[in-house]
C-alpha positions as CSV (number, residue, x, y, z in Angstrom):
1,M,-1.6,1.1,39.0
2,A,2.3,1.0,39.7
3,S,3.7,3.3,42.1
4,A,6.0,6.0,41.6
5,P,9.8,5.4,42.5
6,T,10.5,6.7,46.0
7,W,14.3,7.9,45.0
8,P,14.4,11.7,44.5
9,G,14.8,13.0,41.0
10,Q,12.9,13.1,37.4
11,D,10.7,10.0,36.7
12,I,10.8,8.9,33.1
13,F,6.7,8.5,32.9
14,A,6.4,12.2,34.1
15,K,5.6,12.7,30.4
16,V,3.2,10.3,29.9
17,H,0.4,12.2,32.3
18,T,1.1,15.2,30.4
19,F,-0.4,13.8,27.4
20,T,-4.0,15.0,27.6
21,Q,-4.4,15.7,23.7
22,A,-6.1,12.2,22.9
23,K,-7.6,11.5,26.1
24,E,-9.6,14.7,25.3
25,A,-10.3,13.7,21.7
26,M,-12.1,10.4,23.2
27,K,-13.9,12.1,25.7
28,G,-15.4,14.5,23.2
29,G,-16.2,11.5,20.8
30,Y,-13.9,13.0,17.9
31,Y,-11.3,10.3,18.6
32,P,-10.1,9.2,15.1
33,Y,-7.7,6.5,15.7
34,F,-7.9,3.0,16.7
35,I,-11.4,2.1,15.8
36,P,-12.3,-1.1,16.3
37,L,-14.1,-2.3,13.4
38,D,-16.6,-4.9,14.1
39,E,-16.6,-6.3,10.3
40,N,-14.1,-5.3,7.0
41,E,-15.7,-6.5,3.8
42,G,-13.3,-4.8,1.8
43,T,-15.0,-1.6,0.1
44,E,-17.7,-1.4,3.1
45,V,-16.9,-1.7,6.8
46,T,-18.8,-1.7,9.8
47,Y,-18.4,-0.1,12.9
48,K,-20.8,-0.9,16.1
49,G,-23.9,-1.7,13.0
50,H,-23.0,1.9,11.4
51,R,-22.2,0.7,7.9
52,L,-19.6,2.6,5.9
53,I,-17.8,2.6,2.5
54,M,-14.3,2.4,3.1
55,C,-12.2,5.0,1.4
56,G,-9.1,4.7,3.4
57,S,-7.9,1.5,3.1
58,N,-4.4,0.5,1.4
59,N,-6.0,-2.6,-0.5
60,Y,-5.8,-1.5,-3.8
61,L,-6.6,-4.1,-6.1
62,G,-8.9,-5.5,-3.7
63,L,-7.6,-9.0,-3.1
64,T,-8.1,-9.2,0.4
65,T,-11.6,-11.3,0.4
66,H,-10.7,-12.7,-3.6
67,P,-10.9,-16.4,-3.0
68,K,-7.9,-17.7,-4.7
69,V,-6.2,-15.3,-1.7
70,R,-8.5,-16.8,0.9
71,E,-7.9,-20.5,-0.1
72,A,-3.9,-19.9,-0.2
73,A,-3.9,-18.5,3.0
74,I,-6.2,-21.4,4.8
75,E,-4.6,-24.1,3.3
76,A,-0.8,-22.4,4.1
77,I,-1.9,-23.5,7.3
78,R,-3.6,-26.9,7.0
79,K,0.1,-27.7,5.6
80,Y,2.2,-26.0,7.9
81,G,0.2,-24.3,10.9
82,T,-0.3,-20.8,11.9
83,S,4.2,-19.9,12.8
84,N,7.4,-21.0,11.8
85,T,8.2,-19.9,15.3
86,G,12.0,-18.8,14.6
87,S,13.7,-16.3,12.1
88,R,14.5,-16.6,8.8
89,F,18.4,-16.9,10.0
90,L,17.8,-20.1,11.7
91,N,14.8,-22.3,11.6
92,G,12.0,-20.2,10.7
93,T,12.6,-20.4,6.4
94,L,10.4,-22.7,4.2
95,R,10.2,-23.6,0.3
96,L,7.1,-21.1,0.7
97,H,9.2,-18.4,1.5
98,T,12.3,-18.7,-1.3
99,E,9.8,-19.7,-3.9
100,L,7.9,-16.6,-3.3
101,E,11.1,-14.3,-3.3
102,E,12.4,-15.8,-6.4
103,E,8.7,-15.2,-7.8
104,L,9.0,-11.3,-6.7
105,A,12.8,-11.0,-8.0
106,D,11.2,-12.0,-11.6
107,F,8.1,-9.9,-11.3
108,V,10.5,-6.4,-10.4
109,G,13.2,-7.6,-12.5
110,K,16.2,-8.1,-10.6
111,E,18.4,-11.2,-9.6
112,A,17.3,-11.6,-6.3
113,A,14.8,-10.6,-3.4
114,L,14.6,-11.4,0.5
115,V,11.3,-11.4,2.2
116,F,11.1,-9.8,5.7
117,S,8.5,-10.7,8.1
118,T,6.8,-6.4,7.9
119,G,7.4,-3.6,5.4
120,Y,8.9,-1.6,8.1
121,Q,11.4,-4.2,8.9
122,T,12.6,-4.5,5.2
123,N,13.5,-0.8,5.1
124,L,14.8,-0.8,8.5
125,G,17.0,-4.2,7.5
126,T,17.7,-2.9,4.4
127,I,19.4,0.7,5.3
128,Q,20.7,-0.1,8.5
129,A,22.4,-3.4,6.5
130,I,23.8,-1.3,3.4
131,V,24.1,2.2,5.3
132,G,27.7,2.0,7.8
133,R,28.7,4.9,10.2
134,Q,30.7,6.1,7.7
135,D,28.3,6.3,4.9
136,I,25.8,8.8,4.2
137,V,22.1,8.3,3.6
138,I,20.0,10.9,1.6
139,L,16.4,10.9,2.1
140,D,13.3,13.1,-0.1
141,K,11.8,15.0,3.2
142,D,8.6,13.3,2.8
143,D,9.8,9.9,2.7
144,H,7.9,7.5,4.8
145,A,8.7,7.3,8.9
146,S,10.1,3.6,8.6
147,I,12.7,4.9,5.7
148,V,13.5,7.6,8.1
149,D,14.2,5.1,11.2
150,G,16.3,2.9,9.0
151,A,18.5,5.6,8.3
152,I,18.7,6.5,12.4
153,L,19.3,3.0,13.1
154,S,21.9,2.7,10.4
155,Q,24.0,5.6,12.4
156,G,25.1,7.2,8.9
157,K,25.0,10.8,8.3
158,I,22.1,11.7,7.4
159,L,20.5,14.3,4.7
160,R,18.0,15.3,3.4
161,F,16.3,17.0,0.4
162,R,12.8,19.0,0.0
163,H,10.1,16.8,-1.7
164,N,11.0,15.7,-5.1
165,D,12.9,18.7,-5.6
166,M,15.4,17.8,-7.9
167,Q,17.5,20.9,-7.7
168,D,18.0,20.7,-3.9
169,L,18.7,17.0,-4.4
170,E,21.5,18.1,-6.3
171,R,22.6,20.6,-4.1
172,V,22.7,18.2,-1.0
173,L,24.4,15.5,-3.4
174,Q,27.4,18.4,-4.0
175,K,28.1,18.8,-0.4
176,A,27.7,15.0,0.5
177,D,31.4,13.2,0.5
178,A,32.2,11.5,-2.2
179,S,34.6,9.9,-0.5
180,R,31.6,8.6,1.7
181,G,29.3,5.7,0.6
182,R,26.1,7.4,-0.9
183,L,21.9,5.5,-0.9
184,V,19.5,8.0,-1.9
185,V,16.2,6.5,-0.6
186,V,12.4,7.5,-1.9
187,D,9.0,6.8,-2.0
188,G,8.0,5.2,-5.6
189,V,4.4,7.1,-4.3
190,Y,4.1,9.0,-1.4
191,S,1.7,7.7,0.9
192,M,0.0,10.8,1.9
193,G,0.2,13.3,-1.5
194,G,-0.6,10.1,-3.7
195,D,2.1,11.9,-5.7
196,I,5.1,9.8,-8.1
197,A,9.1,10.4,-7.4
198,P,10.6,11.7,-10.6
199,L,12.0,8.6,-11.4
200,H,14.0,9.8,-14.3
201,E,15.8,13.0,-12.7
202,L,16.5,10.9,-9.8
203,V,18.8,8.3,-11.6
204,T,20.7,10.8,-13.6
205,L,21.7,12.5,-10.5
206,C,22.7,9.4,-8.8
207,K,24.6,8.0,-11.7
208,K,26.4,12.0,-11.8
209,Y,27.3,11.9,-7.9
210,G,27.9,8.2,-7.7
211,A,25.0,7.5,-5.3
212,R,23.3,4.6,-5.2
213,L,18.9,4.0,-5.5
214,M,16.3,2.5,-3.4
215,V,12.7,2.9,-4.4
216,D,10.1,2.3,-1.6
217,D,7.3,0.7,-3.7
218,A,4.6,0.0,-0.5
219,H,2.1,2.2,-3.0
220,S,3.3,1.3,-6.5
221,M,3.1,-2.5,-6.4
222,G,0.1,-3.5,-8.1
223,V,-1.0,-0.1,-9.0
224,L,2.1,1.3,-11.5
225,G,4.3,-0.3,-13.9
226,P,3.1,-2.5,-17.2
227,Q,2.0,-5.6,-14.4
228,G,1.5,-3.5,-11.5
229,N,5.8,-4.4,-11.4
230,G,6.3,-0.9,-9.6
231,T,7.6,2.6,-10.0
232,A,10.9,1.6,-12.0
233,A,9.0,-0.8,-14.4
234,H,6.6,2.4,-14.9
235,F,8.8,4.3,-16.1
236,G,11.1,1.7,-18.0
237,L,14.5,2.2,-15.6
238,T,14.0,-1.3,-13.5
239,D,17.7,-1.9,-14.5
240,E,18.7,1.7,-13.4
241,V,17.1,1.2,-9.6
242,D,19.9,-0.4,-7.3
243,L,17.3,-1.8,-4.9
244,I,13.3,-1.6,-5.0
245,M,11.5,-2.4,-1.8
246,S,8.2,-2.8,-1.2
247,T,5.2,-4.4,1.5
248,F,3.0,-7.1,1.3
249,S,0.1,-5.1,3.3
250,K,-1.3,-3.0,0.4
251,S,-1.9,-4.9,-2.8
252,F,-0.8,-7.7,-1.9
253,A,-3.4,-8.5,0.6
254,S,-1.3,-9.3,3.5
255,L,1.4,-9.1,5.5
256,G,5.2,-9.0,5.2
257,G,8.1,-6.9,2.9
258,F,10.5,-7.7,0.6
259,I,13.8,-6.2,-0.7
260,A,14.9,-6.8,-4.2
261,G,18.3,-6.2,-6.2
262,D,21.5,-7.4,-7.5
263,Y,22.1,-11.3,-5.7
264,D,25.4,-10.3,-3.8
265,V,23.7,-7.0,-2.5
266,I,20.4,-8.8,-1.1
267,H,23.0,-11.7,-0.1
268,Y,24.9,-9.2,2.3
269,I,21.5,-7.7,3.2
270,Q,20.5,-11.4,4.1
271,H,23.5,-11.8,6.8
272,F,23.4,-8.3,8.6
273,G,19.9,-7.1,8.3
274,R,19.0,-7.1,12.0
275,S,15.0,-6.9,12.0
276,M,15.6,-9.4,10.0
277,I,17.9,-11.7,11.9
278,F,16.1,-11.0,14.8
279,S,12.7,-11.5,14.2
280,A,10.7,-14.2,13.4
281,S,9.9,-15.1,9.8
282,I,6.5,-13.9,7.9
283,P,3.7,-16.9,9.1
284,P,2.5,-19.4,6.3
285,A,-0.7,-18.1,5.6
286,N,0.8,-14.5,5.3
287,A,3.7,-16.0,2.6
288,A,0.7,-17.9,0.8
289,A,-1.3,-15.3,0.4
290,A,1.1,-12.9,-0.9
291,R,2.1,-15.3,-3.6
292,A,-1.8,-15.7,-4.5
293,A,-2.0,-12.2,-4.8
294,L,1.2,-11.8,-6.8
295,Q,-0.2,-14.1,-9.8
296,I,-3.4,-12.7,-9.6
297,M,-1.6,-9.0,-10.2
298,K,-0.5,-10.9,-13.3
299,E,-3.4,-12.8,-14.5
300,E,-5.9,-10.2,-13.9
301,P,-4.8,-6.7,-15.7
302,E,-8.2,-5.4,-15.3
303,R,-8.3,-4.6,-11.8
304,R,-5.6,-2.3,-12.2
305,E,-7.6,-0.7,-14.8
306,R,-10.9,-0.4,-13.0
307,L,-8.3,1.1,-9.9
308,W,-7.2,3.6,-12.7
309,Q,-10.0,4.2,-14.2
310,I,-11.5,5.2,-10.7
311,A,-8.4,7.1,-9.3
312,R,-9.3,9.0,-12.6
313,R,-12.6,10.0,-11.8
314,M,-12.5,10.4,-7.8
315,K,-9.8,12.9,-8.5
316,R,-11.7,14.7,-11.3
317,E,-15.1,15.2,-9.7
318,F,-13.3,16.1,-5.8
319,T,-11.2,19.1,-8.4
320,N,-14.5,20.2,-10.0
321,M,-16.6,20.5,-6.5
322,G,-13.6,22.6,-5.6
323,F,-11.4,20.7,-3.3
324,D,-8.0,20.9,-2.6
325,T,-6.6,17.5,-3.9
326,G,-2.4,18.6,-3.9
327,N,-0.5,17.0,-6.3
328,S,-1.8,13.9,-6.6
329,E,-1.6,11.2,-9.7
330,T,-2.3,8.0,-8.4
331,P,-5.6,6.3,-6.5
332,I,-4.4,8.2,-3.4
333,I,-6.3,11.7,-3.1
334,P,-5.9,13.7,-0.2
335,I,-8.6,16.4,0.7
336,I,-6.1,19.3,1.8
337,I,-7.9,21.3,4.5
338,G,-5.1,22.7,6.9
339,N,-6.4,23.5,10.0
340,D,-6.2,20.2,12.5
341,M,-9.6,20.8,14.1
342,L,-11.6,21.4,11.0
343,T,-9.6,18.4,9.6
344,V,-10.9,15.7,12.4
345,Y,-14.3,17.9,12.3
346,V,-15.0,17.2,8.5
347,W,-13.6,13.4,9.3
348,K,-16.2,13.2,11.8
349,Y,-19.1,14.5,9.9
350,L,-18.1,11.9,7.2
351,F,-17.8,9.2,9.2
352,D,-21.3,9.5,10.8
353,E,-22.5,10.0,7.1
354,G,-21.0,6.6,6.3
355,V,-17.6,7.4,4.5
356,F,-14.3,6.4,6.0
357,V,-11.7,8.1,5.2
358,N,-8.4,9.0,7.3
359,P,-7.7,12.2,8.9
360,V,-3.9,13.1,8.8
361,L,-2.1,15.4,11.5
362,P,1.2,16.8,12.1
363,P,3.8,15.2,12.6
364,A,3.1,13.3,9.5
365,V,2.0,16.4,7.6
366,P,3.0,20.2,8.3
367,P,0.7,22.2,10.7
368,D,-0.9,23.4,7.8
369,K,-1.3,20.7,5.8
370,C,-3.7,18.8,7.3
371,L,-5.8,16.6,5.2
372,L,-8.3,13.6,4.5
373,R,-6.6,10.6,2.9
374,T,-8.9,9.2,1.1
375,S,-7.7,5.9,-1.3
376,Y,-9.3,3.9,-3.8
377,M,-10.1,0.2,-4.7
378,A,-10.7,-1.7,-8.2
379,T,-13.5,-3.7,-5.9
380,H,-15.4,-0.2,-5.5
381,T,-18.6,0.1,-7.2
382,D,-19.9,3.0,-9.7
383,E,-23.0,2.9,-7.1
384,Q,-20.8,3.3,-4.0
385,L,-18.7,5.8,-5.7
386,D,-21.9,7.8,-6.6
387,R,-22.3,7.4,-2.8
388,V,-18.8,8.8,-1.4
389,L,-18.8,12.1,-3.9
390,E,-22.7,12.7,-2.8
391,I,-21.6,12.8,0.7
392,F,-18.4,14.9,0.5
393,Y,-20.4,17.3,-1.6
394,K,-22.8,18.0,1.6
395,V,-19.6,18.1,4.1
396,G,-17.7,19.9,1.9
397,K,-20.7,22.8,1.1
398,E,-22.2,22.3,4.9
399,T,-18.5,23.3,6.5
400,G,-17.8,25.9,4.3
401,L,-14.7,23.9,2.2
402,I,-16.2,24.3,-0.7
403,S,-18.7,26.9,-2.6
404,G,-20.0,25.7,-5.6
């Protein structure tokens, strides 16, 4: 262990010694994070020989184990190796990247797209490049952390409005200085609540007040839209949304992300997005896997249809049991509990019974809105879902969450 400095004054590491909450949970056997899985077969996982049904993944279309996705990644490694060992800006761009960008732009109905190494970096680089010190970025209070961090990195003025509250957004837009550039950024589907942004109203307000609109479709791509091509396509507003972002770590069964929009805007981001310029490019296997997943999204619409069938069933069954599922409209279905310790206790009970879900605690949610985030895949079988519901009912009854 490194020794403390001899110079008198505050040690910057002092805070690390007062952070004991996680260690206490580890010691008590109820720490719910960084669980090292031994196997991950998509709908089922194994931890220390304990088999669980996975209801906490963002693998919405179940493509991580699709033979075509696997083979595409393997073939890319055979052809290009494991890494490009350089940034897109210098030596790290392959024809594979540019072909993927062309296909993504066409898929979401925009002139151009730009691939980043992660979804997080996509939001960082895009917002930082577009929003300058004299500009204003306006965020929904439930926006993903990567959007918030991109806004902070931009050094522009940050304004926020209440979640999906269009009256509050108009109030914020009214007070935003019209002589400064303004960008409104929202999630298409919100990752904790599973609700959808009211895009018609957002577009109307942005046009009324001269603001540009960016939609983060991380949890929408593959899920919403006629082809799974996102929130804007779902509402028929593709031409009205200025920037469409998504990640490859969910329905695309890979790792990376992209931003799509008008050619000149994407060209600008390409030359000013620091998180892209100063990071190694997405490895060939990840690009090839995302490209294969994109083709499957277009060729196998039955996967999306099955996903929605499952989502509707699980929402209905949980609600009928008496669980609070909030305003979910998608395959993300929260079980809202409220108290943090009860949330962790229920998570552990479900885990021990064979269901893997995600406990979500502050600061990701307000202190009184702690929840279990459940999410579903097109590849879940009816038998697996029956078992999940059976376990949830048992745990809900025995913990007093439901009374039916």
